[in-house]
Backbone as CSV, one residue per row, in Angstrom:
resi,resn,N_x,N_y,N_z,CA_x,CA_y,CA_z,C_x,C_y,C_z
1,MET,192.578,124.013,285.907,192.762,123.830,287.344,191.402,123.676,288.010
2,SER,191.254,122.632,288.737,189.988,122.411,289.434,189.949,123.256,290.686
3,SER,188.862,123.993,290.884,188.730,124.863,292.036,188.299,124.079,293.260
4,LYS,188.877,124.426,294.405,188.485,123.822,295.669,187.638,124.781,296.476
5,LEU,187.190,125.843,295.813,186.349,126.830,296.472,184.897,126.394,296.429
6,GLY,184.157,126.781,297.435,182.728,126.566,297.452,182.033,127.898,297.529
7,VAL,180.960,128.081,296.812,180.254,129.352,296.812,179.054,129.245,297.728
8,GLU,178.942,130.175,298.653,177.788,130.208,299.547,177.187,131.596,299.502
9,LEU,175.935,131.705,299.908,175.258,132.995,299.891,175.557,133.722,301.183
10,GLY,176.107,134.920,301.083,176.461,135.688,302.258,175.244,136.233,302.976
11,ASP,175.472,136.755,304.163,174.390,137.296,304.987,173.673,138.456,304.310
12,PHE,174.317,139.142,303.401,173.729,140.312,302.774,173.425,140.059,301.296
13,GLY,173.315,138.792,300.934,172.920,138.460,299.580,174.050,138.344,298.592
14,SER,175.286,138.615,299.006,176.426,138.519,298.100,176.995,137.105,298.130
15,ALA,177.595,136.714,297.031,178.224,135.401,296.970,179.529,135.423,297.762
16,VAL,179.780,134.393,298.528,180.982,134.288,299.356,181.720,133.018,298.981
17,GLU,182.995,133.149,298.666,183.822,131.984,298.385,184.329,131.398,299.700
18,PHE,184.337,130.079,299.789,184.825,129.411,300.992,185.763,128.285,300.605
19,TYR,186.853,128.131,301.369,187.704,126.960,301.199,188.292,126.556,302.546
20,ASP,188.609,125.292,302.654,189.267,124.753,303.830,190.766,124.743,303.537
21,PRO,191.585,125.473,304.318,193.016,125.517,304.030,193.670,124.139,303.933
22,ALA,193.149,123.167,304.655,193.729,121.824,304.609,193.517,121.161,303.253
23,ALA,192.466,121.585,302.543,192.157,120.997,301.238,192.753,121.808,300.094
24,GLY,193.212,123.020,300.372,193.772,123.878,299.330,192.791,124.944,298.900
25,HIS,193.324,126.039,298.369,192.478,127.187,298.040,191.982,127.196,296.604
26,GLY,192.659,126.506,295.707,192.219,126.450,294.323,192.356,127.745,293.554
27,LEU,193.101,128.679,294.076,193.323,129.972,293.424,194.752,130.037,292.888
28,PRO,195.047,130.990,292.011,196.418,131.092,291.491,197.457,131.288,292.590
29,HIS,197.070,132.008,293.671,197.974,132.240,294.791,197.180,132.164,296.090
30,ASP,197.835,131.725,297.145,197.199,131.629,298.453,196.790,133.033,298.918
31,PRO,195.499,133.260,299.209,195.049,134.608,299.582,195.271,134.962,301.047
32,PHE,195.744,134.008,301.859,195.826,134.227,303.312,196.589,135.505,303.655
33,LYS,197.797,135.665,303.098,198.616,136.826,303.449,198.033,138.121,302.897
34,ALA,197.233,138.027,301.840,196.596,139.222,301.287,195.411,139.656,302.135
35,ILE,194.774,138.684,302.795,193.629,138.999,303.646,194.094,139.579,304.976
36,VAL,195.089,138.937,305.585,195.624,139.418,306.857,196.690,140.469,306.535
37,ALA,196.246,141.638,306.146,197.156,142.695,305.682,196.476,144.056,305.872
38,PRO,197.266,145.133,305.964,198.726,145.138,305.930,199.320,144.751,307.276
39,ARG,200.574,144.324,307.248,201.275,143.933,308.463,202.609,144.668,308.517
40,LEU,202.898,145.314,309.651,204.212,145.915,309.822,205.292,144.845,309.658
41,ILE,206.431,145.246,309.180,207.522,144.313,308.926,208.379,144.160,310.181
42,GLY,208.686,142.929,310.519,209.590,142.676,311.629,211.025,142.751,311.140
43,TRP,211.571,143.977,311.057,212.959,144.145,310.602,213.840,143.995,311.827
44,VAL,214.368,142.804,311.999,214.967,142.394,313.264,216.486,142.307,313.155
45,SER,217.160,143.015,314.045,218.614,142.890,314.129,218.977,142.030,315.330
46,THR,219.980,141.175,315.125,220.451,140.271,316.170,221.968,140.177,316.080
47,SER,222.531,139.531,317.081,223.959,139.268,317.091,224.182,137.880,317.674
48,SER,225.129,137.148,317.116,225.478,135.859,317.696,226.296,136.088,318.960
49,SER,226.522,135.040,319.708,227.312,135.169,320.931,228.745,135.574,320.631
50,SER,229.205,135.326,319.389,230.568,135.705,318.990,230.620,137.103,318.388
51,GLY,229.458,137.762,318.248,229.426,139.128,317.749,229.107,139.275,316.278
52,GLN,228.739,138.174,315.595,228.372,138.260,314.182,226.981,138.885,314.053
53,LEU,226.879,139.993,313.323,225.618,140.719,313.213,224.726,140.128,312.139
54,ASN,223.418,140.270,312.357,222.425,139.809,311.399,221.283,140.810,311.372
55,LEU,220.714,141.015,310.196,219.566,141.916,310.034,218.644,141.289,309.004
56,ALA,217.383,141.047,309.373,216.476,140.336,308.473,215.031,140.783,308.684
57,PRO,214.236,140.827,307.593,212.823,141.181,307.705,211.945,139.943,307.869
58,TYR,210.882,140.090,308.660,209.934,139.007,308.877,208.523,139.506,308.586
59,SER,207.808,138.735,307.773,206.463,139.126,307.355,205.454,139.024,308.491
60,PHE,205.644,138.042,309.379,204.699,137.857,310.487,205.278,138.518,311.734
61,PHE,204.734,139.693,312.055,205.235,140.493,313.163,204.072,141.239,313.796
62,GLY,204.163,141.481,315.100,203.116,142.265,315.737,203.469,142.673,317.149
63,ALA,202.681,143.620,317.686,202.761,144.025,319.083,201.679,143.271,319.840
64,PHE,202.031,142.718,320.994,201.104,141.842,321.712,200.617,142.399,323.042
65,ALA,201.333,143.344,323.616,200.936,143.904,324.907,201.590,145.264,325.073
66,ALA,200.979,146.101,325.938,201.508,147.437,326.179,202.075,147.604,327.581
67,PHE,201.601,146.810,328.532,202.027,146.961,329.931,202.408,145.597,330.515
68,PRO,203.666,145.193,330.433,204.772,145.866,329.787,204.706,145.684,328.273
69,PRO,205.392,146.519,327.511,205.339,146.385,326.056,206.016,145.103,325.586
70,MET,205.299,144.346,324.740,205.824,143.095,324.203,205.575,143.047,322.703
71,ILE,206.563,142.605,321.957,206.417,142.420,320.520,206.931,141.039,320.150
72,GLY,206.582,140.587,318.944,207.054,139.278,318.532,207.008,139.104,317.025
73,PHE,207.718,138.080,316.577,207.705,137.724,315.166,207.800,136.221,315.057
74,CYS,207.409,135.713,313.894,207.457,134.271,313.672,208.461,133.962,312.573
75,SER,209.357,133.040,312.867,210.364,132.610,311.909,209.909,131.332,311.238
76,GLU,209.769,131.388,309.912,209.437,130.188,309.144,210.751,129.468,308.835
77,GLY,211.075,128.496,309.657,212.361,127.820,309.563,213.322,128.365,310.609
78,ARG,214.349,127.570,310.925,215.321,127.972,311.937,216.396,128.838,311.280
79,LYS,216.117,130.131,311.220,216.994,131.073,310.540,218.016,131.658,311.519
80,ASP,218.959,132.424,310.956,220.039,132.982,311.768,219.514,133.848,312.907
81,SER,218.467,134.630,312.652,217.900,135.484,313.702,217.484,134.653,314.900
82,LEU,216.789,133.558,314.646,216.307,132.692,315.717,217.479,132.113,316.507
83,ARG,218.472,131.607,315.808,219.622,131.010,316.489,220.379,132.054,317.316
84,ASN,220.515,133.265,316.774,221.201,134.319,317.532,220.441,134.676,318.800
85,ILE,219.124,134.776,318.696,218.313,135.131,319.864,218.371,134.019,320.905
86,GLU,218.410,132.780,320.465,218.574,131.669,321.412,219.887,131.807,322.170
87,GLU,220.928,132.307,321.506,222.246,132.437,322.131,222.319,133.634,323.074
88,THR,221.825,134.794,322.626,222.019,136.030,323.391,220.794,136.480,324.169
89,ARG,219.601,135.978,323.774,218.330,136.342,324.400,218.016,137.834,324.234
90,GLU,218.476,138.416,323.113,218.229,139.821,322.820,217.974,140.019,321.330
91,PHE,217.220,141.063,320.999,217.062,141.474,319.604,216.550,142.911,319.571
92,VAL,216.598,143.518,318.376,216.083,144.877,318.184,215.161,144.869,316.982
93,TRP,214.001,145.503,317.146,213.106,145.713,316.003,213.315,147.123,315.490
94,ASN,213.492,147.236,314.152,213.726,148.521,313.499,212.559,148.836,312.570
95,LEU,212.043,150.050,312.648,210.915,150.441,311.802,211.374,150.541,310.349
96,ALA,210.791,149.726,309.481,211.095,149.779,308.050,210.204,150.836,307.408
97,THR,210.811,151.739,306.659,210.085,152.870,306.082,210.273,152.932,304.568
98,ARG,209.485,153.797,303.925,209.591,153.908,302.470,210.995,154.318,302.030
99,PRO,211.644,155.282,302.691,213.011,155.612,302.280,214.003,154.477,302.497
100,LEU,213.664,153.530,303.370,214.566,152.414,303.668,214.109,151.110,303.021
101,ALA,213.135,151.194,302.124,212.549,149.982,301.548,213.582,149.134,300.807
102,GLU,214.388,149.763,299.979,215.379,149.006,299.213,216.409,148.355,300.129
103,GLN,216.835,149.086,301.152,217.789,148.515,302.100,217.176,147.334,302.845
104,MET,215.915,147.489,303.259,215.235,146.389,303.939,215.158,145.169,303.026
105,ASN,214.827,145.408,301.758,214.669,144.306,300.815,215.987,143.559,300.605
106,ARG,217.090,144.273,300.624,218.394,143.614,300.467,218.652,142.626,301.600
107,THR,218.149,142.933,302.782,218.399,142.045,303.920,217.527,140.794,303.882
108,SER,216.623,140.705,302.893,215.806,139.490,302.764,216.518,138.415,301.952
109,ALA,217.675,138.747,301.373,218.425,137.782,300.566,218.944,136.642,301.440
110,THR,218.968,135.447,300.869,219.529,134.292,301.569,221.046,134.322,301.401
111,VAL,221.730,134.546,302.504,223.185,134.644,302.471,223.774,133.775,303.583
112,ALA,225.076,133.581,303.540,225.762,132.762,304.539,225.700,133.443,305.908
113,PRO,225.759,132.661,306.993,225.669,133.234,308.342,226.743,134.257,308.667
114,ASP,227.886,134.189,307.965,228.969,135.125,308.276,228.868,136.439,307.497
115,VAL,227.787,136.622,306.741,227.567,137.874,306.021,226.863,138.873,306.939
116,ASP,227.412,140.055,307.048,226.829,141.122,307.862,225.809,141.873,307.002
117,GLU,224.516,141.701,307.303,223.472,142.345,306.493,223.425,143.857,306.691
118,PHE,223.981,144.378,307.775,224.098,145.832,307.906,224.959,146.367,306.764
119,GLN,226.096,145.701,306.529,226.978,146.105,305.438,226.337,145.821,304.087
120,LEU,225.679,144.674,303.968,225.033,144.302,302.713,223.997,145.337,302.291
121,ALA,223.245,145.853,303.266,222.185,146.823,302.978,222.693,148.256,302.950
122,GLY,223.889,148.486,303.462,224.409,149.847,303.502,223.762,150.701,304.568
123,VAL,223.404,150.088,305.709,222.837,150.844,306.822,223.818,150.810,307.993
124,THR,223.597,151.716,308.947,224.560,151.932,310.019,224.154,151.247,311.315
125,PRO,225.003,150.352,311.842,224.705,149.760,313.142,225.065,150.731,314.264
126,ILE,224.099,151.015,315.119,224.314,151.889,316.270,224.147,151.053,317.533
127,ALA,225.112,151.120,318.409,225.110,150.275,319.610,223.851,150.473,320.442
128,GLY,223.365,149.379,321.008,222.198,149.439,321.874,222.539,150.059,323.222
129,ARG,221.498,150.478,323.931,221.674,151.049,325.269,221.480,149.986,326.342
130,ASN,220.418,149.200,326.217,220.105,148.180,327.223,220.286,146.761,326.712
131,VAL,220.707,146.630,325.459,221.015,145.316,324.885,222.338,145.435,324.133
132,SER,222.938,144.298,323.851,224.220,144.293,323.142,224.050,144.314,321.635
133,VAL,222.801,144.274,321.164,222.500,144.231,319.733,222.357,145.655,319.188
134,PRO,222.939,145.952,318.022,222.794,147.292,317.446,221.457,147.473,316.737
135,ARG,221.053,148.730,316.577,219.874,149.090,315.812,220.299,149.668,314.477
136,VAL,219.335,149.863,313.586,219.588,150.522,312.306,219.534,152.031,312.540
137,GLY,220.673,152.687,312.394,220.745,154.110,312.708,219.827,154.971,311.872
138,GLU,219.560,154.573,310.639,218.726,155.377,309.748,217.231,155.232,310.033
139,SER,216.840,154.251,310.807,215.416,154.015,311.066,214.862,155.058,312.031
140,PRO,213.646,155.578,311.782,213.058,156.587,312.663,212.807,156.104,314.090
141,ALA,212.628,154.796,314.260,212.351,154.266,315.598,212.842,152.828,315.694
142,ALA,213.261,152.468,316.886,213.736,151.101,317.115,213.401,150.687,318.536
143,LEU,213.110,149.408,318.710,212.745,148.857,320.009,213.751,147.793,320.419
144,GLU,214.449,148.043,321.519,215.370,147.049,322.072,214.564,146.042,322.882
145,CYS,214.845,144.761,322.689,214.042,143.725,323.337,214.915,142.659,323.994
146,LYS,214.420,142.142,325.094,214.990,140.957,325.732,213.984,139.818,325.590
147,LEU,214.490,138.640,325.311,213.642,137.494,325.021,212.787,137.077,326.223
148,LEU,211.508,136.861,325.969,210.616,136.275,326.957,210.448,134.786,326.710
149,GLN,210.156,134.431,325.456,209.968,133.021,325.146,210.057,132.773,323.651
150,ILE,210.448,131.542,323.322,210.403,131.044,321.956,209.503,129.821,321.972
151,THR,208.464,129.845,321.161,207.501,128.758,321.120,207.539,128.081,319.760
152,HIS,207.817,126.780,319.765,207.758,125.995,318.533,206.285,125.678,318.281
153,LEU,205.717,126.216,317.211,204.289,126.092,316.957,203.926,124.699,316.445
154,HIS,202.793,124.193,316.935,202.256,122.896,316.523,200.882,123.094,315.895
155,ASP,200.468,122.162,315.045,199.165,122.276,314.397,198.075,121.625,315.243
156,LEU,196.849,121.567,314.697,195.706,121.026,315.436,195.899,119.580,315.853
157,HIS,196.733,118.859,315.125,196.959,117.444,315.437,198.154,117.239,316.358
158,GLY,198.726,118.344,316.809,199.870,118.248,317.698,201.188,118.032,316.986
159,HIS,201.162,118.139,315.669,202.390,117.933,314.900,203.215,119.224,314.878
160,PRO,204.517,119.143,315.079,205.355,120.353,315.017,205.402,120.919,313.607
161,THR,205.319,122.231,313.507,205.433,122.910,312.217,206.841,123.491,312.096
162,ASP,207.130,124.086,310.959,208.437,124.701,310.754,208.369,126.187,311.085
163,ASN,207.685,126.501,312.209,207.469,127.884,312.618,207.802,128.056,314.096
164,TRP,208.550,129.140,314.388,208.928,129.453,315.765,208.509,130.880,316.084
165,LEU,207.692,131.041,317.136,207.233,132.359,317.571,208.190,132.901,318.628
166,VAL,208.737,134.087,318.362,209.680,134.737,319.274,208.990,135.949,319.893
167,VAL,208.917,135.991,321.218,208.287,137.113,321.917,209.307,137.761,322.837
168,GLY,209.415,139.084,322.742,210.348,139.810,323.586,209.689,140.973,324.291
169,GLN,210.271,141.371,325.413,209.797,142.549,326.133,210.668,143.733,325.764
170,VAL,210.022,144.847,325.460,210.741,146.052,325.069,211.409,146.662,326.300
171,VAL,212.734,146.840,326.216,213.487,147.397,327.340,214.163,148.717,326.968
172,GLY,213.970,149.153,325.744,214.549,150.424,325.316,213.898,150.888,324.028
173,VAL,213.618,152.184,323.932,212.960,152.750,322.753,213.789,153.912,322.214
174,HIS,214.094,153.863,320.923,214.815,154.944,320.250,213.871,155.629,319.268
175,ILE,213.799,156.960,319.323,212.972,157.735,318.397,213.794,158.906,317.889
176,GLN,213.905,159.045,316.577,214.562,160.230,316.029,213.690,161.453,316.326
177,ARG,214.298,162.493,316.857,213.539,163.668,317.287,212.760,164.322,316.156
178,ALA,213.234,164.163,314.928,212.542,164.770,313.790,211.127,164.229,313.623
179,TYR,210.858,163.063,314.210,209.538,162.435,314.057,208.668,162.606,315.298
180,LEU,209.096,163.459,316.213,208.265,163.805,317.364,207.612,165.150,317.102
181,LYS,206.287,165.169,317.135,205.529,166.393,316.881,204.626,166.649,318.075
182,ASP,204.910,167.720,318.807,204.165,168.047,320.032,204.171,166.861,320.999
183,GLY,205.299,166.167,321.039,205.436,165.052,321.964,204.855,163.749,321.477
184,LEU,204.311,163.730,320.257,203.703,162.520,319.703,204.547,162.008,318.536
185,PHE,204.680,160.695,318.420,205.402,160.138,317.288,204.549,160.308,316.039
186,ASP,205.122,160.917,315.012,204.394,161.215,313.779,204.509,160.007,312.833
187,THR,203.576,159.097,312.971,203.615,157.860,312.191,203.553,158.150,310.696
188,TYR,202.723,159.080,310.311,202.572,159.400,308.890,203.882,159.907,308.304
189,ALA,204.559,160.795,309.030,205.815,161.362,308.544,206.909,160.298,308.456
190,ALA,206.844,159.301,309.321,207.868,158.251,309.318,207.747,157.332,308.105
191,GLN,206.588,157.278,307.482,206.332,156.492,306.271,206.620,154.986,306.444
192,PRO,206.050,154.357,307.476,206.282,152.921,307.622,205.718,152.149,306.436
193,ILE,206.416,151.102,306.043,205.918,150.230,304.979,205.461,148.918,305.594
194,MET,204.522,148.258,304.888,203.906,147.046,305.421,203.765,146.013,304.318
195,ARG,203.757,144.742,304.712,203.433,143.701,303.758,201.939,143.774,303.489
196,ALA,201.562,143.647,302.219,200.171,143.875,301.854,199.646,142.821,300.889
197,GLY,200.080,141.598,301.062,199.497,140.562,300.218,200.489,139.573,299.683
198,TYR,200.633,139.557,298.361,201.393,138.502,297.718,202.883,138.798,297.715
199,ARG,203.630,138.035,296.943,205.084,137.983,297.034,205.767,139.351,297.101
200,GLY,205.394,140.262,296.221,206.094,141.541,296.180,205.248,142.729,296.564
201,ASP,204.124,142.512,297.238,203.195,143.600,297.539,203.510,144.262,298.875
202,TYR,203.686,145.580,298.809,203.904,146.380,300.010,202.931,147.555,299.992
203,ALA,202.743,148.154,301.166,201.867,149.319,301.271,202.500,150.313,302.225
204,GLN,202.040,151.564,302.155,202.424,152.549,303.142,201.185,153.295,303.596
205,ILE,201.299,153.956,304.728,200.142,154.598,305.337,199.588,155.687,304.430
206,GLY,198.264,155.676,304.273,197.580,156.730,303.546,196.876,157.652,304.523
207,GLU,195.573,157.734,304.393,194.786,158.607,305.271,194.774,158.080,306.694
208,ILE,194.953,158.960,307.662,194.830,158.627,309.076,193.629,159.382,309.630
209,PHE,192.749,158.670,310.329,191.601,159.330,310.940,191.510,158.943,312.405
210,GLU,190.866,159.784,313.189,190.745,159.555,314.619,189.343,159.061,314.967
211,MET,189.280,158.064,315.842,187.998,157.565,316.330,188.196,157.150,317.786
212,ILE,187.598,157.879,318.697,187.779,157.660,320.121,186.878,156.522,320.601
213,ARG,187.430,155.641,321.422,186.654,154.518,321.955,185.563,155.043,322.883
214,PRO,184.335,154.487,322.794,183.244,154.959,323.662,183.574,154.785,325.143
215,ALA,183.076,155.713,325.953,183.267,155.611,327.398,182.445,154.449,327.925
216,SER,182.996,153.747,328.909,182.266,152.622,329.493,181.212,153.096,330.465
């Protein structure tokens, strides 16, 4: 295999590999997802306008704002979650954890639109408070969201890609009381899992340390 990498001398004397994504990486596997890691999983529950439930994990997920709270995920392809959100303008993000890893993984299977992934994974749908979409009852935390926007992503040349960014505003927060410690959500105890690289790589939180931002 011919490598498309170029070796350059780093600022500190170390060799640095460089490649242009448009030309290809020349490695056994694309390192992009391994570099931008770990990433919380967008375990998203939705419902169609007719009430058909869907639950699916998304590798590209993040929080974008705190005031008001906004989260989003990117769908590679027009999947059931995207179509449901277009119909109802609502979704719920459920925290995927180590005890729920196998259940989360089951919901990544490609199945027909009429398959209820809550049943497929063996998790419990609990009705939403401010949205019509249920959350995963076993998850330590869940965020109810109303749609703000769906953006069809385009590349540098203005060509449409097969990616849709979904951004929602959080309108309801569920936290299991067992994970509240002195009024703080105990992230470590919740054991969130994250995508950490290649096809089957996941991670969970290890050491947590505190570092206060300098005063201005």
